[in-house]
C-alpha positions as CSV (number, residue, x, y, z in Angstrom):
1,M,-53.9,21.3,37.7
2,D,-50.5,21.7,36.1
3,I,-50.7,25.1,34.5
4,K,-47.2,24.6,32.9
5,K,-48.8,22.4,30.2
6,T,-49.6,24.4,27.0
7,N,-52.6,22.5,25.8
8,I,-55.0,23.5,28.7
9,P,-58.3,24.7,27.3
10,D,-59.2,28.3,27.7
11,A,-62.1,27.5,30.0
12,D,-59.8,25.6,32.5
13,L,-57.4,28.6,32.5
14,I,-60.3,30.9,33.3
15,T,-61.4,28.7,36.1
16,E,-57.9,28.6,37.5
17,Y,-57.5,32.4,37.2
18,L,-60.8,32.9,39.1
19,K,-59.4,30.7,41.8
20,G,-56.5,33.1,42.1
21,S,-53.9,31.9,39.6
22,E,-52.4,35.0,37.9
23,T,-50.2,32.7,35.8
24,S,-53.4,31.3,34.1
25,L,-54.5,34.8,33.0
26,E,-51.0,35.4,31.7
27,K,-51.2,32.1,29.7
28,L,-54.5,33.2,28.3
29,I,-53.2,36.6,27.2
30,N,-50.0,35.1,25.7
31,R,-52.0,32.5,23.8
32,H,-54.2,35.0,22.0
33,Q,-52.4,38.4,22.2
34,L,-51.0,38.2,18.6
35,Q,-54.3,37.4,17.0
36,I,-56.2,40.1,19.0
37,F,-53.5,42.7,18.5
38,N,-53.3,42.1,14.8
39,F,-57.1,42.3,14.5
40,I,-57.2,45.7,16.4
41,N,-54.2,47.1,14.4
42,S,-55.7,46.0,11.1
43,K,-58.7,48.3,11.9
44,V,-56.9,51.2,13.7
45,N,-53.6,51.2,11.7
46,D,-51.8,53.0,14.5
47,R,-49.5,50.9,16.7
48,D,-49.8,53.1,19.8
49,K,-53.5,53.4,19.6
50,S,-53.8,49.7,19.0
51,E,-51.7,49.0,22.1
52,D,-54.1,51.2,24.1
53,I,-57.2,49.4,22.8
54,F,-55.5,46.0,23.4
55,Q,-54.8,47.0,27.0
56,D,-58.5,48.3,27.4
57,T,-59.7,45.0,26.0
58,F,-58.0,43.0,28.6
59,I,-58.9,45.4,31.4
60,K,-62.5,44.8,30.3
61,V,-61.9,41.0,30.1
62,I,-60.4,41.0,33.7
63,R,-63.3,43.1,35.0
64,T,-65.9,40.9,33.5
65,L,-64.2,37.7,34.7
66,K,-63.8,39.1,38.3
67,N,-67.4,40.2,38.6
68,G,-68.6,36.8,37.6
69,S,-70.6,37.9,34.5
70,Y,-68.5,35.8,32.0
71,N,-70.5,32.9,30.6
72,E,-69.2,32.3,27.1
73,E,-68.3,28.6,27.9
74,G,-65.6,27.5,25.5
75,K,-65.8,30.6,23.4
76,F,-63.2,32.8,25.0
77,L,-61.5,34.1,21.9
78,P,-64.6,35.1,19.9
79,W,-65.8,36.8,23.1
80,V,-62.6,38.8,23.5
81,M,-62.7,39.6,19.8
82,R,-66.2,41.1,20.2
83,I,-64.9,43.3,23.1
84,A,-61.9,44.4,21.0
85,H,-64.2,45.1,18.0
86,N,-66.6,47.2,20.2
87,L,-63.6,49.1,21.6
88,V,-62.3,49.9,18.1
89,I,-65.8,51.2,17.2
90,D,-65.8,53.3,20.4
91,H,-62.3,54.6,19.5
92,F,-63.6,55.9,16.1
93,R,-66.7,57.3,17.7
94,K,-64.6,59.3,20.1
95,N,-62.5,60.5,17.3
96,S,-65.6,61.7,15.5
97,R,-65.5,59.3,12.7
98,I,-66.9,55.8,12.2
99,P,-64.7,53.9,9.8
100,I,-65.8,51.8,6.8
101,I,-64.6,48.3,8.0
102,E,-63.0,47.0,4.8
103,N,-64.1,43.8,3.2
104,K,-63.0,42.8,-0.2
105,E,-66.4,41.4,-1.2
106,E,-68.8,43.2,-3.5
107,F,-71.3,43.6,-0.7
108,D,-70.0,45.2,2.6
109,I,-72.5,44.9,5.5
110,F,-70.7,47.8,7.1
111,Q,-71.0,50.1,4.1
112,F,-73.8,52.1,5.7
113,L,-71.4,53.5,8.3
114,S,-70.5,57.0,7.1
115,D,-67.3,58.9,7.5
116,T,-69.1,62.0,9.0
117,T,-69.8,62.5,12.6
118,P,-73.2,60.9,13.3
119,N,-75.6,62.6,15.6
120,A,-76.9,60.6,18.6
121,E,-80.0,59.4,16.7
122,V,-78.1,58.2,13.7
123,A,-75.5,56.5,16.0
124,L,-78.4,54.7,17.8
125,V,-80.0,53.6,14.4
126,Q,-76.5,52.3,13.2
127,E,-76.0,50.4,16.4
128,Q,-79.5,48.8,16.1
129,V,-78.8,47.9,12.4
130,L,-75.5,46.3,13.5
131,K,-77.5,44.3,16.1
132,D,-80.1,43.3,13.6
133,I,-77.5,42.1,11.1
134,Q,-75.7,40.1,13.9
135,N,-79.0,38.4,14.6
136,L,-79.4,37.6,11.0
137,V,-75.8,36.2,10.8
138,D,-76.8,33.8,13.6
139,E,-79.6,32.5,11.3
140,L,-77.2,31.5,8.5
141,P,-76.2,27.9,7.9
142,E,-73.4,26.9,10.3
143,D,-70.7,26.6,7.6
144,Q,-71.6,30.0,6.1
145,K,-71.8,31.7,9.5
146,E,-68.4,30.2,10.4
147,V,-66.7,31.6,7.3
148,L,-68.4,35.0,7.6
149,I,-67.3,35.4,11.3
150,M,-63.8,34.4,10.6
151,R,-63.5,36.8,7.7
152,L,-65.3,39.9,9.0
153,Y,-64.9,39.6,12.8
154,R,-61.6,37.9,13.1
155,D,-60.0,39.4,9.9
156,M,-58.7,36.0,8.8
157,S,-57.6,35.5,5.2
158,F,-59.4,32.9,3.0
159,K,-56.2,30.7,3.2
160,E,-56.4,30.8,7.0
161,I,-60.1,30.1,6.9
162,A,-59.6,27.1,4.6
163,E,-56.9,25.7,6.9
164,N,-59.0,26.2,10.0
165,T,-62.2,24.6,8.5
166,N,-60.3,21.9,6.6
167,V,-61.8,22.8,3.2
168,S,-60.3,24.2,0.0
169,I,-59.9,28.0,-0.5
170,N,-62.6,27.8,-3.3
171,T,-65.0,26.1,-0.9
172,A,-64.3,28.8,1.7
173,L,-64.9,31.5,-0.9
174,G,-68.1,29.8,-2.1
175,R,-69.4,29.7,1.5
176,M,-68.6,33.4,2.0
177,R,-70.4,34.2,-1.3
178,Y,-73.5,32.2,-0.3
179,A,-73.4,33.8,3.1
180,I,-73.4,37.3,1.6
181,I,-76.2,36.3,-0.9
182,N,-78.3,34.9,2.0
183,L,-77.6,37.9,4.2
184,R,-78.5,40.3,1.5
185,K,-81.8,38.5,1.0
186,M,-82.5,38.3,4.7
187,I,-81.8,42.1,5.1
188,S,-84.2,42.8,2.2
189,D,-86.9,40.4,3.7
190,N,-86.5,42.0,7.1
191,K,-86.5,45.5,5.6
192,I,-83.4,46.5,7.5
193,A,-82.4,50.0,6.2
194,L,-78.7,50.1,5.5
195,E,-78.8,53.8,4.6
196,T,-79.4,56.3,7.4
């Protein structure tokens, strides 16, 4: 395979890296570093800390790839974003405060995270609530789920979402609104306690 070409799918670059091609890993990092770093920095708001978390993200990525436990076929970027997101949360936990992850919508699924230091029990409950909500997100209609993930997990603007999904900004906003309405209903139906 000619790894000089730029349009090689992520999955192929991963395969090549696992066969020993360090250049393939470099290509993967270069391809996604700006988006991943900007996502981390938008949450942490500190360039040095963001660089540390970015490095930790790729250390974890390399470790997972090398021990053979990567199986997100064709979903490399969302997988790396999840790792980065978890490391951002770990960073705030270590610094004794869990942030409110900002979302401009009226209903913020992260609003239950408090600014005070949670005790172990509260942290566990919050972690479970997050998992429950992520499971509910998976139940949303595909178009709503896609917009919600791009907005909340990838920190994309509605303009970027509209361009990526080939719809108008109004359609993207509408899908987000319906996703939030549906999530709110599912949270209520499943009796997930957002207040701890």
